[in-house]
VEXKOLNU-447899 format. One record per residue (C-alpha): x, y, z. Coordinates in steps of 0.001 Angstrom, whole numbers, plus 500000, padded with zeros to 6 digits. Example, Ala and Ser with C-alpha at 12.3 -4.5 7.8 and 13.67 -1.06 7.14 Angstrom:
2
((512300, 495500, 507800)),
((513670, 498940, 507140)),
***
This chain:
174
((251959, 769457, 835668)),
((253791, 767784, 832816)),
((253890, 764023, 832777)),
((257050, 762358, 831581)),
((257725, 758970, 830111)),
((261275, 757740, 830420)),
((262935, 755850, 827617)),
((266245, 754163, 828266)),
((269023, 753662, 825799)),
((271107, 750773, 827104)),
((274765, 750920, 826169)),
((276907, 747745, 826193)),
((278903, 747336, 829383)),
((282673, 746955, 829286)),
((285098, 745417, 831708)),
((286761, 747875, 834091)),
((288785, 745440, 836223)),
((292253, 747066, 836233)),
((291246, 750751, 835912)),
((291532, 753284, 838719)),
((288292, 754679, 840219)),
((288410, 757947, 838226)),
((288720, 756088, 834938)),
((285919, 753701, 836001)),
((283690, 756708, 836747)),
((284437, 758215, 833320)),
((283646, 754963, 831534)),
((280538, 754402, 833651)),
((279253, 757897, 832845)),
((279874, 757285, 829151)),
((278312, 753817, 829224)),
((275415, 754299, 831655)),
((271836, 754340, 830336)),
((270663, 757670, 828945)),
((267329, 758974, 830195)),
((265375, 760919, 827613)),
((262205, 762411, 829146)),
((259316, 762985, 826739)),
((256107, 764770, 827634)),
((252724, 763340, 826645)),
((252505, 766272, 824228)),
((255752, 765256, 822521)),
((254583, 761666, 822225)),
((251216, 762805, 820800)),
((252902, 764876, 818077)),
((255299, 762151, 816891)),
((252888, 760901, 814212)),
((251563, 764324, 813178)),
((252162, 765760, 809738)),
((253986, 769082, 809460)),
((250665, 770773, 808642)),
((249036, 769313, 811765)),
((251998, 770475, 813878)),
((251718, 773950, 812344)),
((247995, 774101, 813176)),
((248560, 772839, 816724)),
((251230, 775512, 817210)),
((248727, 778181, 816074)),
((246155, 776894, 818590)),
((248702, 776701, 821416)),
((250036, 780211, 820711)),
((246494, 781580, 820466)),
((245516, 779878, 823754)),
((248687, 781231, 825351)),
((247506, 784752, 824451)),
((244170, 783859, 826052)),
((245946, 782654, 829205)),
((247960, 785879, 829425)),
((244735, 787898, 828955)),
((246422, 789465, 825905)),
((243383, 790494, 823850)),
((245363, 792425, 821245)),
((247518, 789467, 820159)),
((244700, 786951, 820738)),
((242566, 788626, 818072)),
((245324, 788530, 815442)),
((244515, 784795, 815155)),
((240781, 785412, 814650)),
((239141, 785827, 811241)),
((236857, 788865, 810796)),
((233909, 786547, 810014)),
((234234, 784523, 813245)),
((231229, 782678, 814656)),
((231341, 781589, 818279)),
((229325, 779558, 820771)),
((230268, 779772, 824461)),
((228532, 778372, 827559)),
((228003, 781828, 829107)),
((225928, 783097, 826182)),
((222571, 781736, 824995)),
((223275, 783213, 821548)),
((225828, 782811, 818803)),
((228386, 785621, 818662)),
((228945, 786822, 815098)),
((232083, 788619, 813992)),
((235471, 789365, 815427)),
((234424, 792827, 816642)),
((231510, 791540, 818748)),
((233715, 788836, 820263)),
((236443, 791377, 821010)),
((234007, 793704, 822793)),
((232652, 790806, 824909)),
((236159, 789511, 825673)),
((237507, 792907, 826740)),
((234388, 793727, 828790)),
((234643, 790390, 830634)),
((238331, 791005, 831365)),
((237596, 794514, 832645)),
((235131, 793009, 835153)),
((237564, 790147, 835995)),
((234782, 787711, 835130)),
((236944, 785764, 832733)),
((240432, 786537, 834025)),
((242463, 783440, 833272)),
((244809, 782081, 835911)),
((245523, 778713, 834315)),
((244612, 777119, 830990)),
((245532, 773850, 829365)),
((244397, 772082, 826214)),
((244267, 768293, 826514)),
((244092, 765515, 823922)),
((244077, 767702, 820807)),
((242809, 766030, 817644)),
((243436, 767700, 814287)),
((241650, 767028, 811015)),
((242867, 768795, 807862)),
((240844, 769196, 804663)),
((242839, 771250, 802159)),
((242740, 774825, 803510)),
((240357, 774017, 806387)),
((241223, 772383, 809711)),
((239151, 771211, 812672)),
((240815, 771031, 816066)),
((238987, 769421, 818992)),
((240293, 769162, 822526)),
((239352, 769219, 826194)),
((240354, 772192, 828305)),
((240852, 772781, 831972)),
((241341, 776193, 833399)),
((240958, 778439, 836414)),
((238929, 781586, 835741)),
((237650, 784516, 837787)),
((238741, 787226, 840164)),
((241966, 786823, 842132)),
((241338, 784623, 845170)),
((237975, 783555, 843775)),
((239071, 781424, 840819)),
((236967, 778483, 839744)),
((238230, 775457, 837857)),
((236309, 774534, 834704)),
((236581, 771496, 832459)),
((235279, 772202, 828968)),
((235216, 770807, 825443)),
((236335, 772977, 822557)),
((236231, 772842, 818778)),
((238084, 775352, 816620)),
((237697, 775577, 812862)),
((240563, 777235, 811017)),
((240940, 778350, 807423)),
((244266, 779046, 805721)),
((244135, 782412, 804011)),
((247105, 784268, 802530)),
((249455, 781659, 803999)),
((248142, 781998, 807585)),
((245736, 779863, 809599)),
((242885, 781959, 811034)),
((240175, 780785, 813407)),
((236767, 781109, 811764)),
((234627, 779249, 814316)),
((234867, 778402, 818020)),
((232494, 776178, 819955)),
((233044, 775750, 823700)),
((230709, 773589, 825784)),
((230522, 772113, 829265)),
***
């Protein structure tokens, strides 16, 4: 559910004493306060640099692929030398190929089918061609009719290579 803040632009009022009702309505419509809804996400990105916005867009697009269970597109954002820590594994996963095999196997068993996913409070730190993105997530995972809601913390490390941001490390924890 998106939350909205409402900002009002107050226009000066004018006298409408001798105007007919239609003309009053036209003037009122033109002079009434304008409501401009902004999501929390829009407010959070107001002070971001263009680079930070670009990185956040990469993360959001990548997570959208995750939400759609679109493994093929999801892995276009992953660097070949990925390292990964996830709560369901006691070991580090090394390499894009190993992560892809685990991801696709889990989807085939409906263990990690995603029904809902949302990143919350993203924080982006940029150091030249490296970026760190931390955020909270909430999502519903599992077989249809048996979904479970999880609240997790996630850190993604990205590196810009050949003009594109690629994810080189993921750490997800409870």
